N, C-alpha and C positions, 0 to 999 in steps of 0.2 A: 269367183270360186277358187281360182288358183292361189290368190293372195290369202284367202281364208285357210286353205290347206297348209300353206307354208307357215303361216302364223301359228297354227295349231301344233305343227311339228316342232317349231322353235320353242313353244311354251313347254311341250313335253320334255324336250332336251334339257331346258333350264331346270324344270322340276326334278328331273332325274339326277342332274349334276348336284343340285342342292341337297337332295336326299342322300346321295352318295357321300357328299362332304360331311353331312350330319352323322351318318353311320360311322365314317372313318373317325370323326372326332369322338364319338361315343366309345368306339373301340379303344382309342388312345387313352381316354379318360379312365376306362375300365382297367386297362393295362397298368396305368400309373397308380390306381388305387389298390390293385391286388397286392397283398403282402408278400414279401420275399420269403422263401422257405427258410426255416431255421438252419443256421450254419454255425455250429459250435467250434470255436477256436480254443484250444488249450495250450498254454505255454508255461514253461518253467520260469520262475522269477527268483532272483536272489535279492536279499535285503539284509539288514543287520540292526542289532542294538549296539550300544557302546562296547559291549564285550563279546557278542556272539554273532557269527555269520549264520544266516538262515536260508533255507532253500524251500520254496513253496511252489504251488501250481495254481495258475489263474485261468478261469474258463468264462467265456461269454459268447453271445450270439453276434457274430460280426455283421449280420444283415439287419439287426435291430438298431435303428438310428437314434432313437430318443434315449435320454438318460434314464437309468433304471435303478431300483434298489439293489443292494449288495448283501452277500452273506459270507461270513467267516466260518470255516469248518475246521474243527480241532479233532485230530486223530485219536485212535485208541492208544493204550499204553505201548503197543507194538511200534509206534512211531509213524512218521509220514510215509504212506505206502499207496499202492494202486487203489485200494478201497476208497480212501477219502478223495482221490482224484476222480473216481467214478461218480461219487456223490456231487462233486463240483460240476461235472459234465451234466448230470441230471438237473441240477439247479439252473445251469445255463440254458438248457432246453426249455425250462419253465419261464425263461425271460429275465433271470437275474444274472448279475455278475458275481462269481464266487471265487474265493481263494481258500485252498486247502493249505493251511499254514504248517509251520515246522516249530514245535515247542522244544525240541531237543538240541537243535543246532546242527548245521551241515547235513541235514537230511538223514540224521542217524536213525537206524532202526534196531529193534531188539530181536535177536534170534531165539531167545529163551525167556520164560517168565521171570526168572531171577534178574536178568538184565532189564527187562521192562519195568519191574518193580523199582529197581535202583534209579532208572531214568526218571520215572514218574515222581519218586520221592525227592529227587534233586530239584525238580521244578517246584514242588509245593513247599520245599524248605527255604526257598528264596522267592517270596511273593513279589517283591519289587522287580526282580528280573523277569519273572513270569509275566507280570503285567506289561513290562517293556516289550517282550517278545510278541505278546498278543497285540499290543498297540501298534507295533511296527507293521504287522500284517494289515491292520485296519488302515494305516497310512498308505500302504500299497494300493488298497482298494480305492481310497479317496483320491488318489492321484491318477487313477485310470480314467480316461476320457469318456467311458461308458457309464460311469457311476453317478447317481444322485447322492451326494454326500450327506444329505439329511436323512437318508433311509438305510440304516445298517442293522442287520441282525446277526446272530451267531448260533451255530449248532455244534454239538459235539457228541462223541461216542465213547462210552466207558470212561476212561481217564479224561477224554476230551469233554465229556458232559460235565464232569466235575470242574473242569477248567472254565467253561463258559458260564456256569452258575456262579463260580467264585468271582469271575470278572464282573458280572452284573452286580453281585453283592458288594463289590469294592468300588462301585460307582462309575464304571466304564459306561459311556453314553451309547446305549444300544436300545433299539426299539423292541426287540424280542430276543429271547434265547430258548433253545430247545435242546434237551439232553436225553440221550437214548442209552439204555442199560447203564445208567450212571449212578455212582455213589452219591449219597446226599449228606454224608458227614463231611463237611467242607472245611477247608482252611479258614474261610471267612463265611460265617453263616448269614442268612438273610437279616438285613437291618434296614434302617431308613434311607440308606444310600441306594437301595434297589429301586430302579424306576422302570425297568424293562418288564414286559409281559413274559410269563414263564410257562413253558410246557415241559413236563417230565414224563417220559414213556419208559417204563421198566417192566421186567418180567415178574409175574407173581411168584414164579418158582425159581427166582434168582437167589441162591444162597449167600451171595456176597452183600445183599442188601436186606438187613434185618428190619423187623416190624418196629422195633424201638427207634431205630434211626429214621425211619419213614415218619413216624408220629412226631418226633422231635423237629424234623424239617417242616412238616405241615404246620405244627404249632408256631414255629418261628415265622412262617409265611403269613399265617392268620393274624399274628400279633401286630404286624405292620400293615395289614390290609392289602397284601400283595394280590395282583391280578395273575392267578396261576391256575393250572390244571395238572393234577397228578393222576396218571393212568397206569394201572397194573394189568398186564395182559395174562389171562389164565393160561397155564401150561408153558409159558415162555420162560426160558432160562437166560443166563447172561450171554451177551453177544448175539441176541436173536436177529439182528438186522444184517449180520455178515454171513455170507455163504461159506466163508472159510472157518467159521466157528466150530463146526463138527470135526473137521480135520485137526485143528489145533487142540480141541478138547481131548480127542483120542490120543494125540501125540504126547501131550503133557499131563494127561490124566486130570483135566480140569472140567468143571461142570458148565461147559459151553455148548450151545446148540443153536443152529439157525431155525427160525420159525417163520415160514413164509406168510402166514396170516397176520402175525403180529408186525412183521416187517411192512407189509402192505398197509395195514391199518394205521400204523404210526406215521408212515410217510404221508398218508392222506391228512392226518391231523396236522402235520407240519405245513402242508400246502394251505390248509384252511387258516392256520395261524398267520402265515406270511401274507396271504391275501387280505386278511382282516387288518393287520397292523400297517400294511402298505397301501391300503385303498385311498 
């Protein structure tokens, strides 16, 4: 009987040790499989074309280990500012690597609409240099160790929207472009070099974008069988995605206004677009 009791105790101890080991292993496996929290790193980057020094901002999730798609962001005509950096951070939180580029050089910003107009005009009057500045930012992305170089998109706001549409129309290799409160009378209109999927989100009450220009743009896109969506948000004016729009509109007597609903809806459309083209 004594031997039987000892044997039973030994068996229970062995079973207990075995179960404990299994539980520990399960806990370790669970810990290893739990994803790390999003940790966005934002860093200033300097790069250049043959003629221009450029200052951008690159954002990514440092805890995401696998290669990921990347997005180029082009600023409004005010220049590279905190607004496009915020958008870069938002895209990084979504799992992309993003660069807010500099189209004017040396991080130059406009303090007045007259200056902004001059800066924007200087870019569009020299398309080869504009393309070189855009491509230089794409190269920064492609050289970053977090990026899947086969999956690149671009988005832009106001002037920046016109830039990304023009780059796509000029044959830059992009999976998708999205333009927000963007002009559609472009230095290079849609043609058979356009391969990207296109999203345009504009305000229906934007006086800078006329119906004739919209119809001409849509007609050009239809003529080449482009894969695109053009959305007009009722009640939205120019600059509807920027919370600074009201202040600048009042300061410079311009028809600018933030529209929270259109901002939210257009951002959702962007997320859907990127998810679809990068799946």
